[in-house]
N, C-alpha and C positions, 0 to 999 in steps of 0.2 A: 450422258456427261453430268447432268444436274444431279442425278441420283448418286453417282459416285462422289461428286463434290460434297453433297449433303452428308453422305456416310463418313467421308473423311473429316469433315468439320465436327460431326458428332463424336467420332473416335478421339479426335484431338482434345475436345472439350472434356471427355470422360477421363483422359489421362492427366489433366491439369490438377495440381495439388488442391486439396480442400482449403477454401478460404476461411480463416478464423477471425471473427470480429472481437477485437481486444479492447477493453476499457481499462484505463489506468488513471488513478487519481494523481493530481499534481503534488509532488513533493520536491522541495529544492534539491538539485543535483541528481535526484533519482528519476524524476519524470517531470518534463516541462516542455513548452513549445520554444523552439529556437528562433533565431531572427527571421528565418524563412517560414515560420508558422508550422514547422514539422515536429512531431514528437521526438524528443531526445532525452538523454540521461542514462544512468547506469541500469535502472530497471527496464527501460525501453530496450536497451541493447541486449540485456540478458534474456528478455522475453523473445526477442527476434531470433537470437542464437538458438534457443531451445526449440522454438517452433520450426525453424529451418532444419535443424538436425532431425526433428520428428517427422518431417516431410510435408509441412503445411505452409501455406501462404498466410501472412498476417496483415490485417488492416488495423493499425493502432490508432486509438483516439485518446486524448486527454479529456476526461469527463468528470463532472462533479459526482459526488458519492451517491446522491439520490438517483441520478440518471443511470449509474452503473447498477445499482440494486434493482431498479425497475427493469433494466435490460436483461439482467440475469433471470428475472422472473418470467419475462415474456419471450426471451430468446433473441433480442436485438443485440445483446452482448453475450458472446460465447465463453469468454475467458476474462478473468480479472486476477491479477496478482495481489492477494491480500489475505485477510483473515475473516472468517465467518463470525461476526459479532453482532449481527442484526437479527433480532428475534424473528423466526419464521423463514429466514432466507435459506436455511439448511434443507428445508423441504423441496427447494427448487435447484439445488446444487450438489456437486460432489467435489471432493478435494483430491488433488495429486498427493502422492505419498512422500515426496521429497521436500525438504525445507529449503526455501530460497533465502531465508534470513530469520533472525529472531527480532521481533518487534518489541520495543520497550515502551511502556507507558510510565511516565515519571510524575512525581509530585514536586514542582519547583517552588522555591521560596527565595526571599530576598537575601543578598549577602549580608552577613553580620547578624542575622537572626539565628536563634538556636535550631539545631537539627530536630525536626518534628518526629514524634513517635506516632506511628500509624496504627489505628485511625484516631486514637484518643485525643491527640493534640489538635484535630480538626473540629472538635466540638465547639459549636457556637461561632465558628469562623466563616469567612467568606471565600468561596472557591470559584475560580474562573474555569469555564469549560467553553468548548467551541460549538457555536450554533450548527445544528444539523449534523453533528459529528457523533458517531456512535463509538462508545468505548466497550470493553468487555461487560456483558450484562451483569455478571456476578459482582463486578467492581461497582457499577452504578447502583445496584440494589443496596450494597452496603453503605454507600455514601448518602443514599436517600433514607437511611434509617432515622425515624423521627427522634430517637434518643440522642443522635449526634447534633441535631439542630443546625445543620450546615445551611447557609444561604448561598445561592448560586448567582454568579454574574456571567453573562454570555458575551462572547465576541464573534463577529462574523469572519474574522481572519486570524491566522496564527500570529502575524506581526502585531496586530492590534491587541491580542491577548497578552503578549510579552510586554507591550507598552503599558497596559493596565496594571500588570504586576509591578513593573518598575516605578510607576507613579503611586503606588500604594493604595490603589483602588480595590484591592482584595489581598487576602493573606497568602493564598496559594494559587498555583496554576496547575491543572491536570492536562498533560498533553504528551504526544509522541515525541521521543528524543529526536527522531529524524526531521521533525518540523521545527523544533525549538533551536537546536544547536546552530544550524546555518543562519538563522535570523539573529541570534545573539552575536555570532561572529561578524555578520555584516554590519552590526552597530559598533564594532570595534571594542566590545566588552569582553571581559573574562566570562567563561562558562558560568551559567547560573547554578547555584547549589541545588541538589535534588536528592530525593530518595526514590529508588526503583520500586514501583508498586506492582507491576505485572509484566510478564514476559510471555509472548505468544509466538508460535511459528507462523511465518508467512509462507503460503503455498499458492499454487494456481487454483482458483475457484472456478469451476466449470458449470455452465448452465445445462441442466438436463433438457431444456427446451431446444437445444441446438439440433438434436437428432443424432449426434455422433459423439456425445460426451464420454461414453464409456471407452470408445476406441481412442479418443483424444488423450484420456488419462493414461491408458497403457502406453501410448506412443511417447508422451512427454516424460513419463517415468523412465522409459527405455533410453530416451535421448539424454536425460540427466545422467544416467549410470554410464552411458558410453563416453560422454564428455568428461565426467569425473575420473573415469579410468585413464583417460588421455592426459590428465593432470590439469584440466581447465578449472579455474576458480569459479565456483558457482554460488558462493555466498555473495549476495549483492552488495552488502556493506563493505566487504573486503575488496570486491571488485572496484568499488568507488574509491577506496583508499589507494589502490594500485594506480588507477587513472589519475588521481590528483598528484601522486608522487611523480608520475611520468611527465605531467605538465610542469611541475616545479623544476625538474631536471633539464628541461629544454632550454 
């Protein structure tokens, strides 16, 4: 009896879906902890949807960027919806083929100021960046050109960075649109003027250390194609807009 029970338990365990450890950075409306402390938001919902269709279980955690990158390198994090913009990280990861969104990096400036010309009008100016946040490497390399003579101010939070700009403590702010727009809206202000500096596709970044990254990539791309063929909206920014419209109509 014991041997049959053990065999049955082993068979049941082998039939269970593979658990995927997911790390997601906090972005207003896209990924956050709800009042119960559980991950929520448009990106969380989309990640769950695609993993479920692909045949996997998901353990989702909202984590800081440094923790996610370390987890991708050592296998503690199997999947991250994002962009590979940290030098050396691509050696430990592979990307799915389907775009989840287009990520905008903008240069924000104060209302009433003239629209800057990139990058010449930044020469000798002060630029706010987010502490421990990586932007696209080629973009940072250009900004750090000694010929431009840009001085940098750092903020540990996105809200703090916006407040620094509004108080005139710097000339420009370099940040992701998905971070800045909700903060400015929560302040009851009109959107800040900006110029778009870079656009990069967001995809699932998979850790090669998981032991099943290649199969996970195939399954997620298949799941994406199946859902897209069924008419499901899979652009996370558009999904968020639809969710917000539904809330307003209630």
